[in-house]
N, C-alpha and C positions, 0 to 999 in steps of 0.2 A: 520103097523109100521113103524115107523118115524125114520128117520137117520141122525145125525149132523156129520160135522169132528171131534168133539173130545167126542160124545156122541150118544147114540139111545134111544129108547121105544120100548119094545118088544110090541107083541098082548095082553100081561098079564098085560102089566100097569106097568112093570118093567122098573126103568131107569137106563144107565149102563152110565157109563165113561171111554173113552179113557186114555191110559198112554202109557208110554215102555214099563212096564211090563204086560199089555193086559187090557182086562176090568174089571170094579168093579163096585159093585154093590151101585149105593148113594140115592137111595130110589124106591118111588111107586108112581103112579099118575093115580087115578080112577074117577076125578070129572071132567075133560076136554079131549081136544084135548092134542093130543101128542106133537105137535110145544107149545102149551100151557108149557106144563108139561119141553119139553127142555129152553123155556123161563124162568120157574121157577127158574130153575135149574142155567143155566148161571146168574142171577142175583146173585145168591149165591156167585158163582165165580166171579163175579164183586164183591161183597162184600170183598173178599182175596184180588184181587189186589189193593183197596182202603189203607186197613189194611197194605199192606208191603209197599207202598207207602207210606204213612204216616212216616212209620220204615223207612223206607228208607231217609225221609229228617229229621227224630230227629237225626240219625245216623250222618247223613252227616255235618248236621247246626248245632244240640246244642253240650254241655259240659256232654251230655249221657254219662253215665259209663259205664266200659264195661261191669263190670257186672250186671247191667240190661238190657245193648243193646243185649247181649247174652239171657237171659230167655225170654228177648221179641221176638227172635229169634225162638228161641227153642220152645216157647209157640206158634208160626205161621207155622212153621215147621210139629208139631202135628197135628196144624189144616187145615192146606194145606192136610197131609195125609190122614185123616180122613174126609175130606172135601163132603160132598155130596152136590157137585157142577159140574155142565159141564164147562171146560174147558180144557185149558194147561198148567195144574196142576203140569209139568214136567216142566213146564217155570219159574213156581213161586218158584220152590224149587229150580233154577236154582239160580234165582234171590235172596234166603234166601242164595244158597251157596257163592253167591258174597258177599253180606252183612258179612257174618260172616268174610271171608278173610280180608274185611276192617274192623272189629271190631278188628282181632285177627292183623292187619296190627297197625290199632291205639294202641292195647294194646303193642306191641311194641317197637312202637314209645315212649309212655309215661313211661314204662318203663326204656328206656331208658336214657331218659328225666329224672325221678327220680333219676337214679343211675349218672348222670352228676349233679344233684343239690345237689344228695348227698355228692360226691365228690366235688362239690364246696364246702360247710356246713362245710365237715371236713375242708379242707384247710383253710378258714376262721376261724375257731373256733381255730386249731391247730395253727395258727397264732397269733388268739389271746391271748393263754396261750402263747404263748412263750414273748410277747411282757407285758403279765401281769407280768409274772419270772421275766425279764429284770426291769423291774417299781419295783418289793417287795425287790430289795435291793438299790432303790435312795433315796436321803436323801433330794430330790428336793419334799420336804411336802403336800407341796400343790398344785404346779401341777402335780406330781405322782398322787395324791390322785384325782384328778379332771381327769385324762385320766383313772385310775380305774374305776372309775362313767360312763365315756363313755362307758369305752371295755362291763360292764355287760350289758348296754341298746342296744348295738352292739348285745352282745351274745344272747339276747332276740328276737330280729328279724331274727335271723338265726333259722332254720329246725330242728329239731331233728332226731339223727343217730340213728343207733340199739342203743337200752338201754344200750348196754357194753362199746361202744366206745366212747357215749355222758355220760356216767358216770366217764370215766377213766378222759375224757377231762374237765369234771366238775371239776372235785375233785383237779387236778392240777390247775386249772385257780383258784378256790375258794381258797387253799391255798396258793397261790401265795400273794391274797388281803389276807389273814389273816397275814402272814408274815410281809406284808408291814404296817398292822394295826397295829400287837404288836409292832414292830419296831418305827412306830410314833406315837406310846404312850410312849414307853420307854424314846423316845426322849423325847417329850416334859413334861415327869413327870420331867426326869432328870433337863430341862432346867426351869423348876417352882421348884426347890430345890437351882439352882442355882441364881436363879433370888431372890428367899427370901434370903438365904445365901447375898446376895452384899445387900439386905434391911437391913441386920442387922449389915452388917460392914459401912454402907452407914448412917443409924443411928449415930452409935458411932462418925463417923469423921465430922457429923452436928451436932454434940455435943460438942464433942471438937473445932471449928469451931466456935462456935456461944458462948461457953467460952471464946475465945482470942480477940473475935473482942473490948475487951474494954482495951486490951492491949495496954501499951505506951514501952514496949519493941521493939522497930521496926526492929532492924534487925533481931534479931532471931525470933522474932513472924512472920517475911516474908518469913522466910526461911523454918517455921514451918508449912505456910500455903502451901510453893511451897509442901513440902513432902507430905501436906495432901491431896495436888489437885493428885499427882502422885499416891496413895492409892487409890484414887475413880477411877481412869482409870483404875487403874488395878482389881477394884474387879468387875466390869464388868456390867450390866445393874438389874434392880431391873424391878420390873411389873411396864409397863407405869404409871400409876396413882400414884405410890408409887416414881416411878423416877423423876414427874416432880413437886412433891411436896420437896422431899429432897434436888434438885435443886435448887431450892430454895428457900429455906431457909441455904442450903449451903453459895452460893453463895449471899444472902443477908449479912452473914456475915461478908464475904471478904468484901464487899463493906461498911460496918461501919467502918471496921478495914482502910483498904487503905485512904479509906474519910478523916478518923481520922490523917492519917499518912500524905498524902498530905498535909493538912492546916500544921502539923505542922511540915513539911518540907518547906511549903512556908516560915513561920516564921522565922524558922531557917535560911533559902537562904539568907532572908530579913537580918538579923541582922549578918551573916558572910559577905554579900557584904558593911553593916558598916563597920566592925571589917577588910573591905581590906583597904577601903581610908583610915582609920587610921595608918595601916601598913604601908600604903604605903607614908604616911607622917613624921612616922618615921623612915622610909628609908633613906626618902629624905636630912632628919635633918642627919642620920650619914653620909652619902655622901660626906655632908661638911665636915667632917672631915680631909679628903683627899685631898691632900696628907699629910703624918702627921708631922708636926712642933716640936710639943711639947707634948712626950708621952706622959709622967701623966693627962694633958689635956686632952689629945685624951682619953684616955683610959676612965676616971673621966665621961665624956662626954657618950663614949660609954655606960657605966654603969649604967646611967641614961637612956639611951634611953633601952636598954636592959629590963630592969625593968619597965619599960612603956611599951614597946613591948608584956613580960609576961601575963601583965592585962587585956591586950585586949581581948584574945579569939582566937575563929580558924575562918578560910578564908574560901571559898570556893574550892574545894580541887584540883581544875585543877589549882589553881591561887597559890597556895601553896608554889611549887615551883620553883619560878621564884623568887617571894615577899623573901623568905627565902636564896635564892642564893644571893641576892643582900646584905642583911645583913651577912652573911658569908663573902662575900669579905671586907668591910669592918673591920670585927673584925680579918680576917685572915693577913689587911694590919699592924694592931694595931700590933698583935702577933710579927710579925717582923720585925717591929719597934723597940716591945720592946727588940727582943731579939741579934738584931744589938747594939742599945745601953748597956744591956750586955757586949756583947762580950769586947766594946770598953770601957768598967769601971773596967773591973774585972782586979785587980793585978794580979790575979797568971798566968790568962791566959797573959797578957802581960809579965810578965817572962819569961813563956815558949816560947814564942814567939819572946822574945828577945837574949835567952839560944839557941835555934831552928838558930837563924837568926847567932848570929856571929859564932855555929859551923858550919853551911855551908858557910859563909863568908871564916871563915879560909883554908877549903878544899876547895874552890875554887882556893884560893892563891898559896896554897901549889901544885893542881895540875898545874895552869898556870905558876907555877914556873920551875917546870919539864920536862913542854910543850917543853918550850925555853930552858932549859940545853939540852933535847935531840935535839933537833934540832941542836944546836950548835955543837954538837957531831957527829951529823949527822945519827944520826937513826932515822930515815923518819916515819919504820913502828911503833917504840915506839912511835914515839911522835903521832901518826896518833890516834893511839889506846886511849894515854893519850887525846889529844882532844876531844875526842867522852864522853869519862867520863868526862871531865870538862863541856862540853855541856849537860848533863845531870844533875847534880847540879848546873851547873847556873839556868837550866829553874826550879828546887827545891827553890832556894836562892831567885829568883825573885817571885816566888808565897810565900814566906815566908814576905817577903818587903813589898807585897801586905798585908798580914795578919796587918803585925806589925804597915801598916800604919792609917790599921782602929782604932789601940788604938790611938792614934794620935801620934804615933812616928813617 
């Protein structure tokens, strides 16, 4: 019989392995010595050691899944338990138990990491949904649309959650995008309608502007063009190409009219400057009539000047008040001279003036006598009162005498 710390061979050639639970027959050896038998079964043990070592390396240095690792461990555990080998099988089982603990620890780590990643993904998706819902009411159509597309790409890069949670968040996210898309579509549809209406309005404005371009009614037409411009601005913008084409026509029609008006005004201004020169000569001729010495001659000369004045025509607006004021000054001087001459030569007016003067003279003479009589009688208060009345009548008499003198009296 041959013996070893981990096994033995009896006289019948049966090979045994020693374990914590006792001996277990692992095979039979008849072809050689007991030492050869133990050596053979030890090599089988060494094979198990190599397999366990390889599994330990895979578990500790690779991304072997927990499921595959546990399957491999259980397979080796069964192999050790049923091994036809001689060696420290209990030590091998202990190594497998240790490796099982490591795999289970890795399972917990991965589970915790997955839970953390899931929480992070949930939080990230909730933020994406909140941002999408905020963007759904935005009117920054281009910027918000670009941002929503970026959010979709970000969503796709995140891991999935459990089906229920993922579906609920995706439904909110998708609904927010749909709301924004519908609002944007409605906005641009409304904008297109507004631009089409603006195009129709502006086509009418262009047609009228082109029709007016040949008008020579400068004031009313210029005023109408100003109204058309205000209506143009109020109409809003048409589609870009239509807007540019219509504006070119609209502006072109105005340019034609205002160019023609400018030429007409330039010709008119030249004519009015010539008129001003002629009227300045006429005013100078009229001013030579002052001061008036012969009323009839002055009136006849002024009438000649005025007739020629009326035939001259308009002068520049800014010069008109001054030149007309000079002529009116001459005319007023002649009128005043005529009035003075009429008063001087009117018999009825002279008679009235002489009668008034005589009445006032008589009153003055009477009051003077009364004043003298009152003072002679020692009635000074009465004399003072009569003297004041005399003073007033004397002033009226002086004025009447002055008027009578104008009649040559």
